[in-house]
N, C-alpha and C positions, 0 to 999 in steps of 0.2 A: 504554544509549546512551553514557554517560560512560565505562564500562569499555572499550567497544570502540573508541572514537575518541579521547577525550582522554588525556593522558599517564597520569592515574590518577584514582581516584574522588573524591579530596579534595585540595585544594591544599596543606594543611599549614600554611597561614597562620592566625593567630588574630585574632579581632575584639577588639582591646584599646583602640581609640581612641574617645574620647567627643566630644561637641560642643565641649567646652572645648579638646580637643586639635586639633580641626579649626580652631577660632578661632585658636589659637596658631600653628598651621601657616600659616594664611592670612596673619596679620600677620607671621610670621617670613619667609615666602617673599618677600613684598613688602618687608618690613623698614622700620620707622619710621626709625631712624637711617641704615640702609644706603640706603634710598630717598632720604632727604634728602641723604646724601653723594653718591650717584650723580647726583642732579639737579644738584648743584653742579658736578660734573665735566662733565656733558653740556650744561649750560645754554648754553655758548658756541657750540654747534653750530647754534643757532636764533636768529632775531631776538629782541630784547628783548621780553618779554611779562609779563603779570600772572600770576605763578605760581599764585596762589590760583584764578584763573579757569581756568587751564590744567587744574588737577586737578579742577575742578568739571565742565568740559566732558567730561573723560575719564570721568566717571561714566556717561555715556549708554551706551557699549558695555559698561561694567562691569555695569550692572543687567541687561542682556541676558545676559551670561555667567552671572550668578547664577541666573537663571531656567533657562537651558539646562542648566547642569551640575547643578542641583538635581534637575531632572526626569530627565535622562538617567542620572545615577548611581543614582537610585531604580529606574529601569527595568532597569538593568544593574549591580547592586550587587557588582561584582567588581573586583579590583585590575587595573590596566592602563590606566586612563584612557580617552581617546577611542578608542583602538585597539579596545577590546572592542565598543563600540556602533557605531562607523563601519563596522567590518568586518561586523557582523551586519545592518546596514541597507543600506549602499551596496554591499556585496559584499566578498569577501576580497581581490580584486585591489587595489581602491581603498583598502581599510582598511589593508592592510599597506604599500603604497607610501607612503601618507600618513604612517603611523606611523614608517616608516623615516626619512623626511625629517624628521619632528618630533624623533625621537630624536637624529639627528645634528646638528640645528640648535640646539634649545633645551637639551635635557638633557645633551648631550655638550659644550656650550660655555659655558653660562651660569655653571656652577660655577667653571670656570676663570677667567671674568670676575670673579667675586666675589673669588677668591683674588688676582687682579691688583689689584683695588681695595684690598684689605688691604695688599698689598705696596707699591704705588706711592703710595697716599694715606694710609690709616689708620695703619699702624705708623710710617712716617717722620714724619708730622705730629705724632704723639704724642711721639716721641723728640725731635724738634726743639723743640717747644713746651716740654717739660719741661726740656730742656737750656738753652734761652735764659732761661727764667724762674728756674730754680734755679742758674744760673751753673755748669752742668755741661757743659763743652764736649765731653766724651767721648760724651754722648748725641747731640749734634748730629753728631759724627763717625760714630756708628753709623748714623744716619739717612742721611747722605750716602753711606755705604758701600753701603747697600741700594739706593738709587736710582741710584747711579752704576755699580754692578757688575751686569751682566745675569745672571751666574752666581749671585751671591748673592741677587738678587731672585727668580730662579726657584726657588732652594732654599727661600726663605721661603714662597713660594706652594705648593711641594710639601709642606712640613710641614703647612700648614693644610688642604690637600686630604686628606692621609692621616689627619689627626685627625678631620675631618668624616666620612670614609669609615668609620673605626673605630667611631664612634658609630652609624652606620647599620647596620653589621653586627650590632650587639648586639640587633637586633630592635625591634619597635614599642613593647613595654612599657618597655624600658630607654631607648629613644630618647625616649619621652614624659616620663620622669622627668628625664633630663638637660636636655631642651629647656625644661621648665618652670623649672628652676633658672636656666639661662642667660637665659631670657626675663625672669625677675624682676629680675636684675641690669641687663639692658639697659633695662627699663622704668624702673628707678630712675635710670639715667643720663639718660633722657628728661626725667624730673621735674627733674633738675638743670639740664638745658638750658633748660627753660622758666623756671625760677627765675632763672637768669642773664639771660635775655633780658628778662624783665619788670622787672628791677631795673637795667637799663643804658640808656644813650642812645647816639646816633650819635657825639656828641662824645667820650664816654668811650672808645668803641671805637677811634676814630681815634687818639686819644692813646696808647692801649695798643698798637695795632698799630705805630705809628711808633716807639715806644720799644723794643719787643721786637725788631722787624725792622730796627732801625737798622743801616745799612751793607749791608743785603740788599735791601730794598724799602721803598717808602713808599706810603701810601694814595693820595695825589693822583697820584703817579708812575704807578701802575698804571692809574688811570682815564684819565689823559692819554695814556698809551701806546696804550691800546685805541682811544681816540677818534682819535688821529692816524693810526692804522693803518686807520681806517674800519670797525672792528669793533664800535663802540658807537653805537647809534641810540636815540632815545627809545622808551619802551614804547608800543606801539600796539595797537589792536584787531586789525589785520591780523597783526601779529607774534604776538599771543596765539592767533589762530585757526590760524596756520601751525604753531605749536609744540604746540597743545593735544593732538592725538592722538598724534603720535610721542613727545613728551616725557613726557606722563602715562602712556602705555602702556609706555614703557621701564621705568617703575616699577610700575604696576599689574599688568603681565603676569605670569602664573603664579600669581595669588592662588588659583586654583581647583585647584592641583596636589595638594591634600590628597585630591581625588577619586581620585587614582591609587592611594590606599590604601583604596578603598571596601570591598574584601574584608576589611579589617582594622579596620573601623569599626563600632561598635555602632549599631543602629537607624538605618541609613543615611538613610532617608526623613525622619527628624527631625533628625539630627545635621548633615547636609550643608547644608540650607537655613539652619538657625540659625547654624552656624559661618561659612559663606560670607557671609551678609548682615551679621551682626554685625561680622565682620572688615573688610569693605570700608567700612562706615559709619565704623568706628573709624579706619581708614587715611585716609579722605577728610578727616575732621575734623582729624586731626593735620596733614596736609600743608597744608591751608588756613590753619590758625591759625599753624603754625610758620613758614611762609614769609612770611606777612604780618608777623609779628614780626621775622623775619630782615631783611626789606627795610627795616623801620623803623630797626633798630639798625645793620646793616652797610652799608645803602645799596644800592639796586637796581643803580645804575650800577657800583658797586665789585664786586658779585657777578658781574655779567655780564662786566665787564672782566677779572676774574681768570680766569674760565672760558674766555673767548674767546681770550685771549693764550696760555693753556696749550694749548688745542686747536689753535691755529694754529702751535704750536711757535715762538712769537715769542721773539727774544733778549731782549725787554723783560720776559719772565716770568723773574724771578730767584729765585723761591722754590725751595728745595731739595726740593720734593715737589709732588704734584698738588694742585689746588684742594680744600681740605678744610674742610667745614662745621664739623667738630668742633674743628679748630684755631681757627677764628674764634670759636666759642663759648668755648673755653678761655681766650681772651685777655680775657674779661670778668671774670676773677677773678685774684687774686694768691695765693690759698690753694692750695698744692701738691696737697693731697689732693682738693679739689674739682676742680682742673684735671685731675688724673689720671683722675678719674671721667668728666669731660666728654670728655676725649680718647679714653679707651679704649672709651667707649660705641660709637663708630663701628666699632671693630674687632670688638666682640662682635656687633653687629647684622649686620655683613657675614658673620661666621662662622656665626651660627645659621641663615643661609639654606642652608648646605651640607647638613646632615643630611636635612631633609625633601625636598630636591631629589634627593639621592642615592637616597632611598627611592623617589621617584616614577620616576626613570629606571630603577632596577633592576626595578620592577614591570612596566614595559613589556616588558623583556627576559624577565622571568618569564612574562608572558602569551604572548609569542611562542612560548616553549618549550612551554608548556602546550598550545598549539594545534598543536604538532608542526611549527612552521615553522622553528625552529632546534633544535639538539641538546638532548636531555633534561637534560643536566647543568646547564643554565642555570636549570632550575626546581627543582633540588634544594634542599630546605629543611633547614637545620641544626636538629636536634632540641632542642638546648639553648636556642638563641636564637629558634627559629621564624623564621629569616631566610634568604633566598636569597643566601648569601654569595658564590657565584660571580658572580651577576648584579650585586651591589653592586660587586664587584672590577672588573668590566668597566667600569662607570660611572666608578670612580675612575681607572682606567688611561686611559680616553678623555679625561677632563678634565685629567689630567697632561700628555697630549700637547698639548692646546690651551693649557694654561698655558705650555708650552714655545714654542708658536707666538706667543702674546701677548708673551712675554718677548723673543724674538729677531726677530719680524717687526713688532710694533707692534699695540697694541690697536685703535686707530681704523681701521686698514686691514683688520682682520678683523671688526669690529663690523657693518659694512654687509652683509657676506656673509651674516650670520645673521639680521639684523633683517628682511630681505626674506623669508627662509625662514619666520620666525616668522609674518609676516602671512598667508602662504598656508596655513601649518599651522593657524592658528586660524580662517581663513575656512571651510575645508572642513567641520569639525565643525558650524559654524553652519548651513550649507546642508543638511547631512545631518539635523540635528536638526529643521530646518524641515519636512522631508519625513516625519519619523517618524509623526505622527498619521495620515498617509494611506497609508503603505506597510506599517505594522505597527499597524493600528488596534486589534486586540484587546489587544495588549501595552500600547499607549498608554492605553487605557481602564482596564486593571487598575492601571497605575502611578498614574493620577490619583486613584484611590480611597485611596491611602496617603499622599498629600501634602496640605498645607493647601489649602483651597478656592480660594484666589487663583490657584493654578497651573493650575486647570482652566478658568478663564474664557476666554470668546471675545470678540473685538472685531470687530463686523460679520460675525459668523459664522466668523471665523478664529481657531484656537486660539492662545493667548498664546505657546505654545512656538514655533509657526511664525513669529510676528511677531518674537519675541526671536531666533530662529535667523537670520532674514534680516537683522536689525539687526546681529547679531554678524558675519555674513559680509561684509556691505557695508562696515561700519566697518573690518574688518580688511584688506580690499582697499585702502581709502583709506589705512590705516596704512602699507601697503607703498609706495603712491605717495608718501606724505608723507616716507618715509625718504630719498627722492631729493632733498628740499629742501636739506639740508646739502651734498649733492654738487654741486648746481647753484650753490650760493652760495660754497662754499669749494673751491678747486682741489685741495687736498691729499687729498680723499676720492675724487676722480673716477676714478683708475685702478681702484678697487675695484668699479665698477659692472658691467663686463663679467664680471669674475671672479665676482661675487655671483650673476648670472643663470646662469652656468655651474654653480654649486653647486646652484641651485634646480632646474634641469631635470635635471642630472646625477644628483642623489640620487633624484629621482622615477623616472627611467628605470632606474637600478641596482636600486632597491627592487622595481620591477615585474618586471624580468627575473629577479631572484633568486627572487621568489615563484613565478613561472611554472616555473622550473627545479625548485624544491623540490616543487611540486605534481605535476609530471610524475614526479619520482623516487618520491614517496610512492605515487602511483597504480600505478607499476610494481611496488611491494612490497605491493599489496593494500589501501592506505589512501586513501580519497577525502577530500581536505581540504575539499571543498565540503560534505561531511556535517558536519564539525566546525563550520563557520561558519554553519550553520543553527540551532545551539544556543547557549544561554548557558552559559559554563563552569560546572561544579559548584563548590560552595564548598570 
């Protein structure tokens, strides 16, 4: 069957990743420092909320995702993510159209977003902080040059994207080695962050901020400007509920993307549940404790005011870089080495998101090619690195394009276009997984025998997978609805609404039409694609 229908009898990929690598990828994709940094940037898009509670509420759909992806990856242990099992359960038409939309929304955009964070927040805040504290004005000048020059900013993002792509091309074994080293440094930086927060007070931070930023901004000035502009309200339960899913999921999203390398993971049925569950618990604990400490030291009003003024492009926001959590932490020390570690940690965390997501995106392209939906060249595997180099190169090129759009059109105006797509993209696999025990009963029963007993339980006669899939689907639809909250609140995002819905339906239609055309072409040459999608791809 494999020889007659699939591209070849074996993928050429190597199972080199362990449960530890799955855990590291889970934490890296969400990113401790990067997630904290992005939260600081996006905080102002939502009403003031208890951030610790926001991340706790966000665990509800997260647990559902752990159940769904642990089971589905064990049932379909191949690289390519949801595309493989959605296309085998819901049908090739839906599977490819969905995957096409997912690839163009999340995997072709999010990496460009991370490069934008590094360029607009991470690197400039590090240079400015070091320059002000060390009395080195040339560092401040470099920071201003990056943030004031669109061309230079795009160049910096381009360099980071190319470096992340280069690591991904080296294959999973080399990627795992490099990622572990980078992760160790990034974790050391997190330890430094906590040490500084635990030994500081709000009064000492205010004094340090006003001293370092003298002539640029003041602590009270930022809070007052946000309050006068109507951007700052008291923290409330309502605000926490409004922000809970969209804000927490802007950070949690993608934690399961190590499943896209399932065909390169050892003992998938064991490694995936352990790596995903351990990773998400670790992330939740970090976000809850870190932001509780941050609000005690920096002040909740100040954090929201800083983010809201920046998001609203207010002239009262006079800092020469975007809202940076690492910059605030670095102000808690006068030791230049400690400050450099605290500041650079954010850059490293945002950077280590790139390689695993490049791997994830390229594996979807690889799976399309292996199923004969796109040309065979995209599934070619380099013998030296055991890596689909052409597929990785496509992901790099696509993200360079979106980095260009971010640089010249604006990040906030493009963000909504994609977050609505993400919501639909993650809802579909949830509903498909919910149907799995009923439409593929034999395969479902075989899968349950290889997983921990908890995954096979039923509640009121309903499989836990079905319940988890429905929770995932419903919460993700709510996530899409909740994305409109900032649009309804802040005028500056409103023009993006119609455009974003155009992207949503446009990509689905284009993907479906493309697949129908390819299926017709393959059939005219004696190959029935429907036969391929009745089988799980070979290893």
